ZAFI-890909 format. One record per atom (N, C-alpha, C, O): y, z, x. Coordinates in steps of 0.02 Angstrom, whole numbers, plus 50000, padded with zeros to 5 digits. Layout:
YZX ...
***
This chain:
509674857250915 509014858250889 508574852350911 508754846550901 508004853850942 507574848650968 506964847750924 506684852550898 506774841350914 506154839850878 505584840750927 505614838150983 505074844350906 504524845750951 503864843950917 503754845750859 503434840350953 502774838650927 502324844750935 502474849350973 501784844750897 501304850250903 501024850650974 500924856051000 500894844851003 500624844751071 501094848251121 500874852351161 501734846651117 502204849751164 502304857151146 502374861351191 502314858751082 502374865751062 501784869751089 501874875251115 501184866951082 500584870251106 500594871151181 500474876651207 500734865751217 500704866151290 501244870651319 501134873951369 501824870851287 502374874951313 502334882351294 502604886651328 501984883851238 502014890751212 501334894151201 501314900051183 500784890551211 500124893451199 500014899751240 499834905051213 500114899351305 499994904951349 500434910951331 500204916651327 501084909551319 501534914951300 501304918351235 501294924451230 501124914251184 500924916951119 500284921151126 500234926551096 499804918651163 499184922351172 499314929151205 499024934151184 499744929251255 499924935651287 500294940251238 500194946251238 500734937351197 501104941251148 500634944551098 500704950451082 500144940651074 499654943351026 499204948551061 499074953851033 498974946951122 498534951451158 498874958251170 498544963451168 499514958151182 499874964551193 499874968851131 499954974951136 499784965951073 499764969751011 499064971650990 498964976450953 498564967951014 497864969250996 497474972751050 497014976551036 497654971451113 497274973851170 496554971351167 496084974951185 496464965051144 495804962051139 495894954551153 496194950951113 495624952351209 495734945351230 495434940351181 495754935451164 494814941651159 494484936851114 494844936151048 494944930551023 495044941751019 495414941550956 496094938050966 496324934450922 496404939351023 497054936051037 496964928551042 497374924751017 496424926351073 496284919151077 496184916251007 496464910950991 495794919650966 495674917250898 496314916850857 496444911850823 496724922050859 497334922150820 497854917250847 498254914550808 497844915950911 498284910850939 498094904050911 498534900150891 497454902650910 497234896150882 497394895750808 497614890550784 497284901150772 497454901150700 498194899850689 498384896450641 498614902550732 499334901350727 499484893950733 499864891150692 499204890650782 499334883550792 499004879350736 499264874050719 498454881650709 498154878250651 498624878450592 498704873450556 498944884150581 499434884650526 500014879850537 500254876650489 500244879250599 500784874450614 500534867350601 500894863350572 499924865950623 499624859250613 499564857550539 499674851850519 499384862550499 499294861350427 499944859350392 499934856350339 500504861050423 501144858950394 501224851350400 501584848250361 500874848450450 500804841250454 501414837150472 501464831350450 501864839750511 502444835750530 502744838550594 502574844150615 503174834650625 503524837250684 504044842350660 504274842050603 504214846850703 504654852350683 505284852450725 505274850750784 505814854650694 506434855850730 506494863450739 506424867250691 506624865450800 506654872550814 507284874450851 507484871050898 507594879750829 508094883050870 507734887550919 507924888150977 507204890750893 506824895550934 506084895050918 505844898350871 505714890950956 505004890150942 504614896750948 504144897950911 504814901050994 504464907451003 504544911850941 504074915150920 505134911850911 505244915750850 504814912950793 504534916750754 504774906350788 504374903150736 503634904850745 503304906950697 503384904050805 502674905450818 502514912950810 501994914650782 502964917250833 502824924350827 502854926650754 502504931450736 503264923450713 503274925450642 502624923550607 502374927250565 502354917650624 501694915750596 501154920450622 500744922950583 501164921750687 500664926150717 500714933250689 500204936650679 501324935550675 501414942350647 501064942850579 500744947850565 501134937750538 500784937650474 500034937850482 499684941250445 499784934150531 499064934150544 498834940950570 498284943250554 499244944150610 499084950950634 499044955950577 498604960150575 499514955450531 499514959850472 498864958950433 498534963750414 498674952650422 498044951250387 497444953950425 496984956850396 497454953150491 496914955550534 496844963150528 496294965750518 497404966750534 497374974050531 497194976450461 496824981350454 497434973050410 497264974950342 496514974150331 496184978550303 496244968550353 495524967250345 495124972450383 494624975050358 495334974050444 494964978950484 494984985850452 494484989450453 495554987650422 495614994150388 495154994450327 494814999450317 495154989150288 494724988950228 493994989150249 493584992650219 493814985350300 493124985150323 492904992050349 492344994150336 493344995450386 493165002050411 493085007150354 492635011250356 493525006750304 493465011250246 492805009950210 492475014650187 492605003650204 491965001950173 491385004750214 490925007550185 491405003950280 490865006450322 490835014050319 490285016950319 491415017250317 491425024550311 491125026850245 490755031750243 491265023150192 490985024850126 490235023950126 489875027850095 489985018850160 489265017650164 488905023250201 488345025050184 489235025950251 488925031250291 488765037450251 488275040950265 489175039050201 489065045050162 488605043850102 488425048650067 488415037650091 487965036050036 487245037150059 487095036550118 486795038650011 486095039150030 485855032350056 486105027150038 485355032650100 485085026550131 484845021850076 484435023650033 485095015750077 484875010650030 484635004650070 484635004750132 484434999550035 484204993550070 484794990550108 485374991150088 484634987350162 485174984250203 485414977850169 485054974650131 486034976150185 486314970050157 486404965050213 486454966850272 486414958750194 486494953450243 487224953150267 487674955950236 487324949750323 488004948750348 488424944950298 489024946350291 488124940250263 488494936450212 488714940950155 489284940550132 488254945350131 488434949950078 488984954750101 489454956250063 488934957050162 489444961450191 490124957950191 490624960950171 490134951750213 490754947850215 491044946950145 491644947550135 490614945450096 490844944550027 491134950949998 491634950849962 490824956550014 491074963049990 491764964450020 492214966449983 491844963350084 492494964550117 493024959950087 493574962150073 492854953450077 493324948850047 493524951049977 494114950649959 493044953349938 493194955749871 493644961849872 494124962349833 493504966449917 493934972349924 494644970449943 495124973349918 494714965549987 495384963250007 495744959949948 496344960849940 495374956249908 495684953149849 495904958449799 496434957849769 495494963549790 495674969049745 496294972649771 496754974249734 496304973949837 496884977149867 497504972949856 498034975649838 497454966449865 498024962049855 498244962249782 498844962549768 497764962049736 497934962249665 498294968749648 498794968749612 498044974349675 498374980849662 499074981049692 499524983949663 499154977849750 499824977649782 500324973649741 500924975049744 500084968749702 500554964649664 500754967949598 501214965649565 500414973249579 500574976749516 501164981449526 501314983649582 501514982849472 502034987949474 501694994649485 501094995349474 502074999549507 501795006249519 501485009049455 500925011749457 501835008449399 501565011049336 500945007249315 500455010249293 500955000649322 500374996649304 499764998449345 499214998949319 499874999549410 499315001449454 499045008349433 498435009249431 499495013049418 499275019749397 498855019249334 498315022249330 499095015549285 498745014949221 498065011649231 497555014049205 498055006249269 497425002749281 496915007349316 496335007549295 497125010949367 496665015249404 496435021249362 495855023249366 496895024049321 496695029649278 496175027349226 495715031049210 496265021349201 495785018749152 495125016849184 494595018549159 495155013249240 494545010649271 494175015749313 493555015949311 494525019749351 494175024449395 494055031249363 493525034249373 494545033549324 494475040149294 494195039849223 494005044949194 494175033749195 493885032949128 494305035849072 494045037349018 494955036749083 495385039649031 495535034448977 495555028448990 495635036848916 495835032548861 496575031048867 496925034348906 496815026148829 497525024548830 497935030548808 498475031848837 497705034248758 498065040148734 498105045448789 498635048448799 497545046648824 497545051648878 498015049548935 498375053648963 498015043148952 498455040649004 499175041448983 499605043649022 499325039648920 500005040348893 500245047448898 500815048648919 499825052248880 500015059348884 500135061348957 500625064748972 499685059249001 499735061149071 500375058249104 500695061649144 500545051949087 501125048749117 501755049349076 502295047149096 501685052549017 502255053448972 502555046748950 503165045848952 502115042148930 502315035648903 501925034348839 501425037748826 502145029548801 501815028048738 501155024248750 501055021248803 500725024548702 500085020848705 500235013448708 499865009748741 500755011148675 500945004048678 501115001948749 500924996548771 501475006148784 501655004748854 501025004648897 500945000148939 500585009348887 499955009548924 499565003048911 499334999848958 499495001248848 499124995148830 499434988948862 499074984748889 500094988448860 500444982648889 500304982048964 500134976648988 500364987549001 500234987449073 499504986049088 499334982549136 499064988849048 498344987849059 498154980549047 497764977749085 498434977548995 498294970448981 498534966049038 498194961349058 499124967449065 499374963649123 498904964249182 498744959349216 498674970449195 498224971549251 497564967949241 497304964849288 497284968249182 496654964849168 496734957249173 496284953749194 497314954749153 497454947549159 497444945549233 497154940349250 497744949649276 497724948249348 497004948349374 496824944249416 496604953049349 495904953249370 495534946949349 495144944149389 495644944749289 495314938649265 495524932549305 495114928249320 496164932149322 496394926649364 496064926849432 495904921649461 495974932749459 495644933649523 494914931249519 494664927849564 494584932949465 493894930949456 493834923349450 493364920449477 494304920249415 494294912949407 494374909449474 494084904149484 494774912249519 494874909249585 494244909749626 494234907549683 
***
């Protein structure tokens, strides 16, 4: 196992990593950005690294960044599609657009961290406006169970708001 500085890691693997990312994105500019983000993540660890396989290490970081990139793009496209079917309203600034997308991503992450039942209960209450009793009947669970899952979900929402 060899100790490798960030400088040597960058010089030896930058070109390879950028090509690896570009092959998955088919976009040179995005590949350049994600390559730099990958090395920034390595830099933020703040120490020299020992590697059996530097390419595996770099590609695992880049893979996580690609997942985030695709998730963000999917959420943004869904938001733009939803705007298209809405009646014409006043335009929003690029900053507002960015904040909306970030908020949607945070909500998606929060929903992903919930149990399946908790997510169902939260969405039935918040989107469909059902009471705890109606949710309990629909899911065949007690009102106490519905309340417990709903309180957990709302706690996660409050924590998200505080951040």
